[in-house]
Structure formats: C-alpha cells, structure tokens
PQR file with spaces between the fields and no chain letter, atoms N, CA, C, O and H, PARSE charges and radii, in Angstrom:
ATOM       1  N    MET     1       0.704   -1.143   -0.215 -0.4000 1.5000
ATOM       2  CA   MET     1      -0.561    0.172   -0.099 -0.0000 2.0000
ATOM       3  C    MET     1       0.868    1.316    0.225  0.5500 1.7000
ATOM       4  O    MET     1       1.818    1.367    1.007 -0.5500 1.4000
ATOM       5  N    ALA     2       0.356    2.053   -0.807 -0.4000 1.5000
ATOM       6  CA   ALA     2       1.382    3.657   -0.552 -0.0000 2.0000
ATOM       7  C    ALA     2       0.908    4.405    0.144  0.5500 1.7000
ATOM       8  O    ALA     2      -0.265    4.764    0.040 -0.5500 1.4000
ATOM       9  H    ALA     2      -0.415    2.011   -1.442  0.4000 1.0000
ATOM      10  N    SER     3       1.778    4.847    1.086 -0.4000 1.5000
ATOM      11  CA   SER     3       2.307    5.472    1.985 -0.0000 2.0000
ATOM      12  C    SER     3       1.502    7.057    2.048  0.5500 1.7000
ATOM      13  O    SER     3       1.991    7.902    1.298 -0.5500 1.4000
ATOM      14  H    SER     3       2.730    4.556    1.170  0.4000 1.0000
ATOM      15  N    ASN     4       0.406    7.448    2.829 -0.4000 1.5000
ATOM      16  CA   ASN     4       0.210    9.246    2.348 -0.0000 2.0000
ATOM      17  C    ASN     4       0.950   10.529    2.400  0.5500 1.7000
ATOM      18  O    ASN     4       0.668   11.495    1.691 -0.5500 1.4000
ATOM      19  H    ASN     4       0.009    6.761    3.438  0.4000 1.0000
ATOM      20  N    GLN     5       2.463   10.480    3.772 -0.4000 1.5000
ATOM      21  CA   GLN     5       2.782   11.272    3.299 -0.0000 2.0000
ATOM      22  C    GLN     5       3.682   11.712    2.481  0.5500 1.7000
ATOM      23  O    GLN     5       4.401   11.218    1.613 -0.5500 1.4000
ATOM      24  H    GLN     5       2.692    9.695    4.348  0.4000 1.0000
ATOM      25  N    PRO     6       3.428   13.177    3.119 -0.5600 1.5000
ATOM      26  CA   PRO     6       4.076   14.076    1.767  0.2800 2.0000
ATOM      27  C    PRO     6       5.313   13.880    0.918  0.5500 1.7000
ATOM      28  O    PRO     6       6.009   13.086    1.550 -0.5500 1.4000
ATOM      29  N    LYS     7       5.830   14.161   -0.025 -0.4000 1.5000
ATOM      30  CA   LYS     7       7.218   13.893   -0.134 -0.0000 2.0000
ATOM      31  C    LYS     7       7.976   15.103    0.476  0.5500 1.7000
ATOM      32  O    LYS     7       7.327   16.139    0.625 -0.5500 1.4000
ATOM      33  H    LYS     7       5.265   14.807   -0.539  0.4000 1.0000
ATOM      34  N    PRO     8       9.254   15.082    0.836 -0.5600 1.5000
ATOM      35  CA   PRO     8       9.734   16.173    1.882  0.2800 2.0000
ATOM      36  C    PRO     8      10.530   17.488    0.991  0.5500 1.7000
ATOM      37  O    PRO     8      11.615   17.428    0.413 -0.5500 1.4000
ATOM      38  N    ASP     9       9.738   18.483    1.087 -0.4000 1.5000
ATOM      39  CA   ASP     9      10.281   20.429    0.190 -0.0000 2.0000
ATOM      40  C    ASP     9      12.174   20.329    0.431  0.5500 1.7000
ATOM      41  O    ASP     9      13.046   20.631    1.245 -0.5500 1.4000
ATOM      42  H    ASP     9       8.857   18.532    1.557  0.4000 1.0000
ATOM      43  N    ASP    10      11.942   19.539   -1.217 -0.4000 1.5000
ATOM      44  CA   ASP    10      13.418   20.192   -1.957 -0.0000 2.0000
ATOM      45  C    ASP    10      13.082   21.518   -2.931  0.5500 1.7000
ATOM      46  O    ASP    10      12.452   22.026   -3.859 -0.5500 1.4000
ATOM      47  H    ASP    10      11.234   19.293   -1.878  0.4000 1.0000
ATOM      48  N    ARG    11      13.930   21.596   -2.031 -0.4000 1.5000
ATOM      49  CA   ARG    11      13.696   23.390   -3.339 -0.0000 2.0000
ATOM      50  C    ARG    11      14.626   24.177   -3.094  0.5500 1.7000
ATOM      51  O    ARG    11      14.649   25.331   -2.666 -0.5500 1.4000
ATOM      52  H    ARG    11      14.443   21.183   -1.278  0.4000 1.0000
ATOM      53  N    SER    12      16.146   22.766   -3.696 -0.4000 1.5000
ATOM      54  CA   SER    12      17.424   23.458   -3.846 -0.0000 2.0000
ATOM      55  C    SER    12      17.249   23.602   -5.338  0.5500 1.7000
ATOM      56  O    SER    12      18.212   24.104   -5.918 -0.5500 1.4000
ATOM      57  H    SER    12      16.127   21.829   -4.043  0.4000 1.0000
ATOM      58  N    ASP    13      16.468   23.344   -5.890 -0.4000 1.5000
ATOM      59  CA   ASP    13      16.009   23.592   -7.950 -0.0000 2.0000
ATOM      60  C    ASP    13      15.615   24.617   -8.127  0.5500 1.7000
ATOM      61  O    ASP    13      15.601   24.985   -9.302 -0.5500 1.4000
ATOM      62  H    ASP    13      15.686   22.936   -5.419  0.4000 1.0000
ATOM      63  N    ASN    14      15.213   25.374   -7.287 -0.4000 1.5000
ATOM      64  CA   ASN    14      14.073   26.339   -7.295 -0.0000 2.0000
ATOM      65  C    ASN    14      14.649   27.647   -7.659  0.5500 1.7000
ATOM      66  O    ASN    14      14.149   28.532   -8.353 -0.5500 1.4000
ATOM      67  H    ASN    14      15.224   25.075   -6.333  0.4000 1.0000
ATOM      68  N    VAL    15      15.575   27.615   -7.177 -0.4000 1.5000
ATOM      69  CA   VAL    15      15.820   29.079   -7.810 -0.0000 2.0000
ATOM      70  C    VAL    15      16.257   29.127   -9.890  0.5500 1.7000
ATOM      71  O    VAL    15      15.931   29.987  -10.708 -0.5500 1.4000
ATOM      72  H    VAL    15      15.982   26.895   -6.613  0.4000 1.0000
ATOM      73  N    GLU    16      17.217   27.597  -10.134 -0.4000 1.5000
ATOM      74  CA   GLU    16      17.770   27.203  -11.182 -0.0000 2.0000
ATOM      75  C    GLU    16      15.695   27.339  -11.821  0.5500 1.7000
ATOM      76  O    GLU    16      15.337   28.256  -12.561 -0.5500 1.4000
ATOM      77  H    GLU    16      17.482   26.898   -9.470  0.4000 1.0000
ATOM      78  N    LYS    17      15.134   26.717  -11.531 -0.4000 1.5000
ATOM      79  CA   LYS    17      13.897   26.680  -12.343 -0.0000 2.0000
ATOM      80  C    LYS    17      13.441   27.526  -12.206  0.5500 1.7000
ATOM      81  O    LYS    17      12.579   27.504  -13.085 -0.5500 1.4000
ATOM      82  H    LYS    17      15.425   25.972  -10.930  0.4000 1.0000
ATOM      83  N    LEU    18      13.334   28.421  -11.682 -0.4000 1.5000
ATOM      84  CA   LEU    18      12.811   29.308  -11.715 -0.0000 2.0000
ATOM      85  C    LEU    18      13.778   30.622  -12.866  0.5500 1.7000
ATOM      86  O    LEU    18      13.094   31.205  -13.706 -0.5500 1.4000
ATOM      87  H    LEU    18      14.034   28.439  -10.968  0.4000 1.0000
ATOM      88  N    GLN    19      14.773   30.839  -12.808 -0.4000 1.5000
ATOM      89  CA   GLN    19      15.870   31.111  -13.740 -0.0000 2.0000
ATOM      90  C    GLN    19      15.351   31.300  -15.117  0.5500 1.7000
ATOM      91  O    GLN    19      15.223   32.255  -15.882 -0.5500 1.4000
ATOM      92  H    GLN    19      15.329   30.365  -12.125  0.4000 1.0000
ATOM      93  N    ASN    20      15.035   29.692  -15.152 -0.4000 1.5000
ATOM      94  CA   ASN    20      14.695   29.348  -16.830 -0.0000 2.0000
ATOM      95  C    ASN    20      12.952   29.784  -17.501  0.5500 1.7000
ATOM      96  O    ASN    20      12.511   29.902  -18.644 -0.5500 1.4000
ATOM      97  H    ASN    20      15.139   28.915  -14.531  0.4000 1.0000
ATOM      98  N    MET    21      12.340   29.926  -16.121 -0.4000 1.5000
ATOM      99  CA   MET    21      11.119   30.401  -16.825 -0.0000 2.0000
ATOM     100  C    MET    21      11.150   31.819  -16.803  0.5500 1.7000
ATOM     101  O    MET    21      10.212   32.303  -17.437 -0.5500 1.4000
ATOM     102  H    MET    21      12.698   29.830  -15.192  0.4000 1.0000
ATOM     103  N    ILE    22      12.185   32.940  -16.101 -0.4000 1.5000
ATOM     104  CA   ILE    22      12.587   34.064  -16.681 -0.0000 2.0000
ATOM     105  C    ILE    22      12.615   34.156  -17.809  0.5500 1.7000
ATOM     106  O    ILE    22      12.039   34.872  -18.628 -0.5500 1.4000
ATOM     107  H    ILE    22      12.947   32.547  -15.587  0.4000 1.0000
ATOM     108  N    ASP    23      13.953   32.705  -17.891 -0.4000 1.5000
ATOM     109  CA   ASP    23      14.563   32.843  -20.266 -0.0000 2.0000
ATOM     110  C    ASP    23      13.918   32.560  -20.517  0.5500 1.7000
ATOM     111  O    ASP    23      13.878   33.508  -21.302 -0.5500 1.4000
ATOM     112  H    ASP    23      14.421   32.124  -17.226  0.4000 1.0000
ATOM     113  N    ASN    24      12.677   31.806  -20.833 -0.4000 1.5000
ATOM     114  CA   ASN    24      11.635   32.247  -21.250 -0.0000 2.0000
ATOM     115  C    ASN    24      10.536   32.500  -21.449  0.5500 1.7000
ATOM     116  O    ASN    24       9.951   32.226  -22.497 -0.5500 1.4000
ATOM     117  H    ASN    24      12.710   31.036  -20.195  0.4000 1.0000
ATOM     118  N    THR    25       9.877   33.266  -20.155 -0.4000 1.5000
ATOM     119  CA   THR    25       8.955   34.120  -20.480 -0.0000 2.0000
ATOM     120  C    THR    25       9.761   35.694  -21.232  0.5500 1.7000
ATOM     121  O    THR    25       8.955   36.361  -21.880 -0.5500 1.4000
ATOM     122  H    THR    25      10.352   33.489  -19.304  0.4000 1.0000
ATOM     123  N    LEU    26      11.097   36.224  -21.180 -0.4000 1.5000
ATOM     124  CA   LEU    26      11.746   37.001  -22.044 -0.0000 2.0000
ATOM     125  C    LEU    26      11.723   36.798  -23.255  0.5500 1.7000
ATOM     126  O    LEU    26      11.608   37.744  -24.035 -0.5500 1.4000
ATOM     127  H    LEU    26      11.752   35.683  -20.653  0.4000 1.0000
ATOM     128  N    GLU    27      11.806   35.762  -23.598 -0.4000 1.5000
ATOM     129  CA   GLU    27      11.860   35.297  -24.837 -0.0000 2.0000
ATOM     130  C    GLU    27      10.720   35.423  -25.163  0.5500 1.7000
ATOM     131  O    GLU    27      10.763   36.608  -25.495 -0.5500 1.4000
ATOM     132  H    GLU    27      11.900   34.994  -22.964  0.4000 1.0000
ATOM     133  N    ASN    28       9.683   35.113  -25.336 -0.4000 1.5000
ATOM     134  CA   ASN    28       8.415   35.665  -25.321 -0.0000 2.0000
ATOM     135  C    ASN    28       8.489   36.840  -25.525  0.5500 1.7000
ATOM     136  O    ASN    28       9.048   37.114  -26.587 -0.5500 1.4000
ATOM     137  H    ASN    28       9.649   34.151  -25.066  0.4000 1.0000
ATOM     138  N    ILE    29       8.110   37.770  -24.867 -0.4000 1.5000
ATOM     139  CA   ILE    29       8.482   38.489  -25.173 -0.0000 2.0000
ATOM     140  C    ILE    29       8.965   39.205  -26.194  0.5500 1.7000
ATOM     141  O    ILE    29       8.307   40.139  -26.651 -0.5500 1.4000
ATOM     142  H    ILE    29       7.656   37.548  -24.004  0.4000 1.0000
ATOM     143  N    GLU    30      10.123   38.881  -26.668 -0.4000 1.5000
ATOM     144  CA   GLU    30      10.652   39.896  -28.005 -0.0000 2.0000
ATOM     145  C    GLU    30       9.638   39.155  -28.616  0.5500 1.7000
ATOM     146  O    GLU    30       8.719   39.806  -29.113 -0.5500 1.4000
ATOM     147  H    GLU    30      10.658   38.121  -26.297  0.4000 1.0000
ATOM     148  N    LYS    31       9.580   37.063  -28.741 -0.4000 1.5000
ATOM     149  CA   LYS    31       9.030   37.342  -30.355 -0.0000 2.0000
ATOM     150  C    LYS    31       7.624   37.590  -30.112  0.5500 1.7000
ATOM     151  O    LYS    31       6.938   37.227  -31.067 -0.5500 1.4000
ATOM     152  H    LYS    31      10.328   36.535  -28.338  0.4000 1.0000
ATOM     153  N    ALA    32       6.926   38.119  -29.092 -0.4000 1.5000
ATOM     154  CA   ALA    32       5.504   38.633  -29.647 -0.0000 2.0000
ATOM     155  C    ALA    32       5.479   40.470  -29.788  0.5500 1.7000
ATOM     156  O    ALA    32       4.608   41.300  -30.046 -0.5500 1.4000
ATOM     157  H    ALA    32       7.483   38.414  -28.316  0.4000 1.0000
ATOM     158  N    GLU    33       6.983   40.516  -29.451 -0.4000 1.5000
ATOM     159  CA   GLU    33       7.061   42.064  -30.130 -0.0000 2.0000
ATOM     160  C    GLU    33       7.493   41.984  -31.628  0.5500 1.7000
ATOM     161  O    GLU    33       7.069   42.835  -32.410 -0.5500 1.4000
ATOM     162  H    GLU    33       7.691   39.841  -29.241  0.4000 1.0000
ATOM     163  N    ASP    34       8.171   41.172  -31.972 -0.4000 1.5000
ATOM     164  CA   ASP    34       8.332   40.731  -33.334 -0.0000 2.0000
ATOM     165  C    ASP    34       7.052   40.239  -34.234  0.5500 1.7000
ATOM     166  O    ASP    34       7.159   40.363  -35.454 -0.5500 1.4000
ATOM     167  H    ASP    34       8.515   40.481  -31.336  0.4000 1.0000
ATOM     168  N    THR    35       5.860   39.693  -33.693 -0.4000 1.5000
ATOM     169  CA   THR    35       5.128   39.684  -34.494 -0.0000 2.0000
ATOM     170  C    THR    35       3.678   40.907  -34.223  0.5500 1.7000
ATOM     171  O    THR    35       2.743   40.959  -35.023 -0.5500 1.4000
ATOM     172  H    THR    35       5.773   39.593  -32.702  0.4000 1.0000
ATOM     173  N    ALA    36       3.772   41.915  -32.803 -0.4000 1.5000
ATOM     174  CA   ALA    36       3.109   42.609  -32.874 -0.0000 2.0000
ATOM     175  C    ALA    36       3.790   44.097  -34.205  0.5500 1.7000
ATOM     176  O    ALA    36       3.251   45.179  -34.438 -0.5500 1.4000
ATOM     177  H    ALA    36       4.531   41.872  -32.154  0.4000 1.0000
ATOM     178  N    SER    37       4.732   43.679  -34.636 -0.4000 1.5000
ATOM     179  CA   SER    37       5.905   45.014  -35.275 -0.0000 2.0000
ATOM     180  C    SER    37       4.725   44.533  -36.766  0.5500 1.7000
ATOM     181  O    SER    37       4.832   45.343  -37.686 -0.5500 1.4000
ATOM     182  H    SER    37       5.169   42.800  -34.447  0.4000 1.0000
ATOM     183  N    LEU    38       3.555   43.211  -37.081 -0.4000 1.5000
ATOM     184  CA   LEU    38       3.689   42.908  -38.180 -0.0000 2.0000
ATOM     185  C    LEU    38       2.266   42.682  -38.696  0.5500 1.7000
ATOM     186  O    LEU    38       1.721   42.529  -39.789 -0.5500 1.4000
ATOM     187  H    LEU    38       3.468   42.553  -36.333  0.4000 1.0000
ATOM     188  N    SER    39       1.775   42.750  -36.895 -0.4000 1.5000
ATOM     189  CA   SER    39      -0.054   43.643  -36.721 -0.0000 2.0000
ATOM     190  C    SER    39      -0.710   44.392  -37.088  0.5500 1.7000
ATOM     191  O    SER    39      -0.325   45.559  -37.169 -0.5500 1.4000
ATOM     192  H    SER    39       2.218   42.874  -36.007  0.4000 1.0000
ATOM     193  N    ASN    40      -2.032   43.992  -37.477 -0.4000 1.5000
ATOM     194  CA   ASN    40      -2.918   45.923  -37.019 -0.0000 2.0000
ATOM     195  C    ASN    40      -3.086   46.052  -35.757  0.5500 1.7000
ATOM     196  O    ASN    40      -2.743   45.253  -34.887 -0.5500 1.4000
ATOM     197  H    ASN    40      -2.344   43.044  -37.411  0.4000 1.0000
ATOM     198  N    ASN    41      -3.597   47.026  -35.634 -0.4000 1.5000
ATOM     199  CA   ASN    41      -3.926   47.871  -33.934 -0.0000 2.0000
ATOM     200  C    ASN    41      -4.728   47.014  -32.635  0.5500 1.7000
ATOM     201  O    ASN    41      -4.697   46.834  -31.418 -0.5500 1.4000
ATOM     202  H    ASN    41      -3.876   47.676  -36.341  0.4000 1.0000
ATOM     203  N    GLU    42      -5.460   46.642  -33.897 -0.4000 1.5000
ATOM     204  CA   GLU    42      -5.952   45.229  -32.382 -0.0000 2.0000
ATOM     205  C    GLU    42      -5.118   44.409  -32.010  0.5500 1.7000
ATOM     206  O    GLU    42      -4.920   44.433  -30.795 -0.5500 1.4000
ATOM     207  H    GLU    42      -5.485   46.788  -34.886  0.4000 1.0000
ATOM     208  N    GLU    43      -4.417   43.523  -32.708 -0.4000 1.5000
ATOM     209  CA   GLU    43      -4.060   42.619  -31.955 -0.0000 2.0000
ATOM     210  C    GLU    43      -2.726   42.979  -31.566  0.5500 1.7000
ATOM     211  O    GLU    43      -1.966   42.072  -31.227 -0.5500 1.4000
ATOM     212  H    GLU    43      -4.578   43.504  -33.694  0.4000 1.0000
ATOM     213  N    ARG    44      -2.373   44.043  -31.564 -0.4000 1.5000
ATOM     214  CA   ARG    44      -0.649   44.430  -31.599 -0.0000 2.0000
ATOM     215  C    ARG    44      -1.243   45.064  -29.913  0.5500 1.7000
ATOM     216  O    ARG    44      -0.631   44.744  -28.895 -0.5500 1.4000
ATOM     217  H    ARG    44      -2.991   44.780  -31.839  0.4000 1.0000
ATOM     218  N    ALA    45      -2.642   46.084  -29.860 -0.4000 1.5000
ATOM     219  CA   ALA    45      -3.087   46.008  -28.173 -0.0000 2.0000
ATOM     220  C    ALA    45      -3.324   44.858  -27.340  0.5500 1.7000
ATOM     221  O    ALA    45      -2.870   44.787  -26.198 -0.5500 1.4000
ATOM     222  H    ALA    45      -3.139   46.345  -30.688  0.4000 1.0000
ATOM     223  N    LYS    46      -4.189   43.736  -28.002 -0.4000 1.5000
ATOM     224  CA   LYS    46      -3.814   42.246  -26.658 -0.0000 2.0000
ATOM     225  C    LYS    46      -2.099   41.601  -27.156  0.5500 1.7000
ATOM     226  O    LYS    46      -1.600   40.632  -26.584 -0.5500 1.4000
ATOM     227  H    LYS    46      -4.558   43.794  -28.930  0.4000 1.0000
ATOM     228  N    ILE    47      -1.733   41.995  -27.752 -0.4000 1.5000
ATOM     229  CA   ILE    47      -0.178   41.340  -27.833 -0.0000 2.0000
ATOM     230  C    ILE    47       0.605   42.595  -26.720  0.5500 1.7000
ATOM     231  O    ILE    47       0.979   42.501  -25.551 -0.5500 1.4000
ATOM     232  H    ILE    47      -2.138   42.782  -28.217  0.4000 1.0000
ATOM     233  N    GLU    48       0.620   43.183  -27.223 -0.4000 1.5000
ATOM     234  CA   GLU    48       1.173   44.176  -25.932 -0.0000 2.0000
ATOM     235  C    GLU    48       0.550   44.424  -24.547  0.5500 1.7000
ATOM     236  O    GLU    48       1.162   45.004  -23.650 -0.5500 1.4000
ATOM     237  H    GLU    48       0.316   43.260  -28.172  0.4000 1.0000
ATOM     238  N    ALA    49      -0.856   43.894  -24.409 -0.4000 1.5000
ATOM     239  CA   ALA    49      -1.420   43.610  -22.840 -0.0000 2.0000
ATOM     240  C    ALA    49      -1.117   42.114  -22.286  0.5500 1.7000
ATOM     241  O    ALA    49      -1.313   42.039  -21.073 -0.5500 1.4000
ATOM     242  H    ALA    49      -1.353   43.423  -25.137  0.4000 1.0000
ATOM     243  N    LYS    50      -0.559   40.552  -23.069 -0.4000 1.5000
ATOM     244  CA   LYS    50      -0.182   39.991  -22.767 -0.0000 2.0000
ATOM     245  C    LYS    50       1.706   39.927  -22.514  0.5500 1.7000
ATOM     246  O    LYS    50       2.267   38.953  -22.011 -0.5500 1.4000
ATOM     247  H    LYS    50      -0.399   40.612  -24.055  0.4000 1.0000
ATOM     248  N    ASN    51       2.214   40.813  -22.851 -0.4000 1.5000
ATOM     249  CA   ASN    51       3.567   40.921  -22.657 -0.0000 2.0000
ATOM     250  C    ASN    51       4.052   41.801  -20.929  0.5500 1.7000
ATOM     251  O    ASN    51       4.985   41.631  -20.144 -0.5500 1.4000
ATOM     252  H    ASN    51       1.759   41.604  -23.259  0.4000 1.0000
ATOM     253  N    GLU    52       2.773   42.802  -20.957 -0.4000 1.5000
ATOM     254  CA   GLU    52       3.118   42.989  -19.899 -0.0000 2.0000
ATOM     255  C    GLU    52       2.386   42.644  -18.775  0.5500 1.7000
ATOM     256  O    GLU    52       2.728   43.007  -17.650 -0.5500 1.4000
ATOM     257  H    GLU    52       2.015   42.940  -21.594  0.4000 1.0000
ATOM     258  N    ARG    53       1.066   41.736  -19.070 -0.4000 1.5000
ATOM     259  CA   ARG    53       1.388   40.406  -18.038 -0.0000 2.0000
ATOM     260  C    ARG    53       2.671   39.657  -17.954  0.5500 1.7000
ATOM     261  O    ARG    53       2.897   39.365  -16.780 -0.5500 1.4000
ATOM     262  H    ARG    53       0.788   41.441  -19.985  0.4000 1.0000
ATOM     263  N    ARG    54       3.209   39.413  -18.430 -0.4000 1.5000
ATOM     264  CA   ARG    54       4.689   38.952  -18.609 -0.0000 2.0000
ATOM     265  C    ARG    54       5.331   39.634  -17.895  0.5500 1.7000
ATOM     266  O    ARG    54       5.730   39.116  -16.852 -0.5500 1.4000
ATOM     267  H    ARG    54       3.026   39.651  -19.384  0.4000 1.0000
ATOM     268  N    ARG    55       5.675   41.052  -18.181 -0.4000 1.5000
ATOM     269  CA   ARG    55       6.598   41.660  -17.086 -0.0000 2.0000
ATOM     270  C    ARG    55       6.093   41.344  -15.976  0.5500 1.7000
ATOM     271  O    ARG    55       6.923   40.803  -15.245 -0.5500 1.4000
ATOM     272  H    ARG    55       5.351   41.473  -19.029  0.4000 1.0000
ATOM     273  N    GLU    56       4.762   41.484  -15.391 -0.4000 1.5000
ATOM     274  CA   GLU    56       4.382   41.047  -13.676 -0.0000 2.0000
ATOM     275  C    GLU    56       4.551   40.241  -13.316  0.5500 1.7000
ATOM     276  O    GLU    56       4.709   40.098  -12.103 -0.5500 1.4000
ATOM     277  H    GLU    56       4.088   41.924  -15.985  0.4000 1.0000
ATOM     278  N    SER    57       4.614   39.219  -14.215 -0.4000 1.5000
ATOM     279  CA   SER    57       5.154   37.711  -13.868 -0.0000 2.0000
ATOM     280  C    SER    57       6.913   36.936  -13.782  0.5500 1.7000
ATOM     281  O    SER    57       7.534   35.959  -13.363 -0.5500 1.4000
ATOM     282  H    SER    57       4.485   39.336  -15.200  0.4000 1.0000
ATOM     283  N    ILE    58       7.035   38.070  -14.435 -0.4000 1.5000
ATOM     284  CA   ILE    58       8.580   37.796  -14.373 -0.0000 2.0000
ATOM     285  C    ILE    58       9.641   38.879  -13.141  0.5500 1.7000
ATOM     286  O    ILE    58      10.749   38.608  -12.677 -0.5500 1.4000
ATOM     287  H    ILE    58       6.530   38.864  -14.776  0.4000 1.0000
ATOM     288  N    GLU    59       8.533   40.459  -12.836 -0.4000 1.5000
ATOM     289  CA   GLU    59       8.530   41.128  -10.993 -0.0000 2.0000
ATOM     290  C    GLU    59       8.782   39.991  -10.402  0.5500 1.7000
ATOM     291  O    GLU    59       9.914   39.632  -10.081 -0.5500 1.4000
ATOM     292  H    GLU    59       7.633   40.679  -13.213  0.4000 1.0000
ATOM     293  N    ALA    60       7.444   39.155  -10.164 -0.4000 1.5000
ATOM     294  CA   ALA    60       7.168   38.023   -9.181 -0.0000 2.0000
ATOM     295  C    ALA    60       8.058   36.935   -9.798  0.5500 1.7000
ATOM     296  O    ALA    60       7.335   35.939   -9.821 -0.5500 1.4000
ATOM     297  H    ALA    60       6.524   39.447  -10.425  0.4000 1.0000
ATOM     298  N    MET    61       8.733   36.753  -10.086 -0.4000 1.5000
ATOM     299  CA   MET    61       9.672   35.611  -10.221 -0.0000 2.0000
ATOM     300  C    MET    61      10.625   36.028  -10.096  0.5500 1.7000
ATOM     301  O    MET    61      11.432   35.101  -10.036 -0.5500 1.4000
ATOM     302  H    MET    61       9.321   37.562  -10.067  0.4000 1.0000
ATOM     303  N    ARG    62      11.158   37.075   -9.997 -0.4000 1.5000
ATOM     304  CA   ARG    62      12.877   37.112  -10.038 -0.0000 2.0000
ATOM     305  C    ARG    62      12.627   37.891   -8.459  0.5500 1.7000
ATOM     306  O    ARG    62      13.662   38.371   -7.997 -0.5500 1.4000
ATOM     307  H    ARG    62      10.502   37.828  -10.046  0.4000 1.0000
ATOM     308  N    SER    63      11.040   38.104   -7.377 -0.4000 1.5000
ATOM     309  CA   SER    63      11.560   38.696   -6.142 -0.0000 2.0000
ATOM     310  C    SER    63      11.489   36.426   -5.531  0.5500 1.7000
ATOM     311  O    SER    63      12.186   35.982   -4.618 -0.5500 1.4000
ATOM     312  H    SER    63      10.199   37.714   -7.752  0.4000 1.0000
ATOM     313  N    GLU    64      10.591   35.638   -6.291 -0.4000 1.5000
ATOM     314  CA   GLU    64      10.325   34.229   -5.630 -0.0000 2.0000
ATOM     315  C    GLU    64      12.187   33.460   -5.966  0.5500 1.7000
ATOM     316  O    GLU    64      12.533   32.466   -5.327 -0.5500 1.4000
ATOM     317  H    GLU    64      10.025   35.998   -7.032  0.4000 1.0000
ATOM     318  N    VAL    65      13.086   34.076   -6.943 -0.4000 1.5000
ATOM     319  CA   VAL    65      14.504   34.230   -7.248 -0.0000 2.0000
ATOM     320  C    VAL    65      15.086   33.633   -5.628  0.5500 1.7000
ATOM     321  O    VAL    65      15.408   32.592   -5.056 -0.5500 1.4000
ATOM     322  H    VAL    65      12.805   34.883   -7.462  0.4000 1.0000
ATOM     323  N    LYS    66      14.907   35.524   -5.339 -0.4000 1.5000
ATOM     324  CA   LYS    66      15.454   36.069   -3.576 -0.0000 2.0000
ATOM     325  C    LYS    66      15.001   35.483   -2.729  0.5500 1.7000
ATOM     326  O    LYS    66      15.628   35.210   -1.706 -0.5500 1.4000
ATOM     327  H    LYS    66      14.645   36.370   -5.804  0.4000 1.0000
ATOM     328  N    ASP    67      13.845   35.160   -2.941 -0.4000 1.5000
ATOM     329  CA   ASP    67      13.024   34.376   -1.237 -0.0000 2.0000
ATOM     330  C    ASP    67      13.589   32.837   -1.277  0.5500 1.7000
ATOM     331  O    ASP    67      13.980   32.272   -0.255 -0.5500 1.4000
ATOM     332  H    ASP    67      13.336   35.382   -3.773  0.4000 1.0000
ATOM     333  N    GLU    68      13.586   32.219   -2.580 -0.4000 1.5000
ATOM     334  CA   GLU    68      14.454   30.689   -2.838 -0.0000 2.0000
ATOM     335  C    GLU    68      16.022   31.246   -2.243  0.5500 1.7000
ATOM     336  O    GLU    68      16.304   31.232   -1.044 -0.5500 1.4000
ATOM     337  H    GLU    68      13.268   32.678   -3.409  0.4000 1.0000
ATOM     338  N    ALA    69      16.465   31.474   -2.756 -0.4000 1.5000
ATOM     339  CA   ALA    69      18.760   31.906   -3.066 -0.0000 2.0000
ATOM     340  C    ALA    69      18.396   31.922   -1.138  0.5500 1.7000
ATOM     341  O    ALA    69      18.801   30.898   -0.587 -0.5500 1.4000
ATOM     342  H    ALA    69      16.237   31.485   -3.729  0.4000 1.0000
ATOM     343  N    GLN    70      17.512   33.257    0.080 -0.4000 1.5000
ATOM     344  CA   GLN    70      18.375   33.333    1.046 -0.0000 2.0000
ATOM     345  C    GLN    70      17.353   32.007    2.323  0.5500 1.7000
ATOM     346  O    GLN    70      17.657   31.822    3.501 -0.5500 1.4000
ATOM     347  H    GLN    70      17.183   34.088   -0.368  0.4000 1.0000
ATOM     348  N    TYR    71      16.217   31.336    1.585 -0.4000 1.5000
ATOM     349  CA   TYR    71      15.905   29.989    1.742 -0.0000 2.0000
ATOM     350  C    TYR    71      16.731   29.481    1.723  0.5500 1.7000
ATOM     351  O    TYR    71      17.284   29.480    2.823 -0.5500 1.4000
ATOM     352  H    TYR    71      15.971   31.486    0.628  0.4000 1.0000
ATOM     353  N    ASN    72      17.284   28.895    0.904 -0.4000 1.5000
ATOM     354  CA   ASN    72      18.943   28.141    0.501 -0.0000 2.0000
ATOM     355  C    ASN    72      20.606   28.589    1.658  0.5500 1.7000
ATOM     356  O    ASN    72      21.470   28.228    2.457 -0.5500 1.4000
ATOM     357  H    ASN    72      16.835   28.896    0.011  0.4000 1.0000
ATOM     358  N    ASN    73      20.132   29.394    1.020 -0.4000 1.5000
ATOM     359  CA   ASN    73      21.676   30.207    1.847 -0.0000 2.0000
ATOM     360  C    ASN    73      21.452   30.155    3.606  0.5500 1.7000
ATOM     361  O    ASN    73      22.401   30.356    4.365 -0.5500 1.4000
ATOM     362  H    ASN    73      19.430   29.687    0.372  0.4000 1.0000
ATOM     363  N    TYR    74      19.590   29.756    4.262 -0.4000 1.5000
ATOM     364  CA   TYR    74      19.864   29.477    5.552 -0.0000 2.0000
ATOM     365  C    TYR    74      19.832   27.510    6.233  0.5500 1.7000
ATOM     366  O    TYR    74      19.884   26.722    7.177 -0.5500 1.4000
ATOM     367  H    TYR    74      18.820   29.593    3.646  0.4000 1.0000
ATOM     368  N    GLN    75      19.722   27.724    4.959 -0.4000 1.5000
ATOM     369  CA   GLN    75      19.680   25.727    5.078 -0.0000 2.0000
ATOM     370  C    GLN    75      20.592   25.055    5.792  0.5500 1.7000
ATOM     371  O    GLN    75      20.547   23.827    5.851 -0.5500 1.4000
ATOM     372  H    GLN    75      19.680   28.364    4.192  0.4000 1.0000
C-alpha cells in the first residue's frame, strides 16, 4: 500500500527552475514584439497587454528567486 506521507520539501533547484522560467518568458516577450510589429492595431494591443502581464510575472518570479536564494543560504 502507498504511504500517505508527503514528499519532503526539496527546494534546492527552485532558483534554477525559476531562472529558466524567466528566460523563457523574456524570449516569449521578444517573439511577441516581433509579431506585434507585423500586426494590426487590435492584435498589437492584445500582444502588448499580454507582454505587460508577462513583465509582471517576471517581477514576481525575480522576487521568488530572491526568497529561494535566502532560504537556501539559511539551510
């Protein structure tokens, strides 16, 4: 029978995972900006709004990277 014990909290690679997510999001912003330059005004506005949400996500991820780095330094 399987144990109902939760897995131990392994946060050792969270900073790396978060950094990869940030890099991927930045790449998506660049690709979207290239697409926006070829789009009509309506599509461009949608892309710009999505990129703004992406930038907000990046800020949150960077804050989380700092938290994780502090957590790992205290372990």
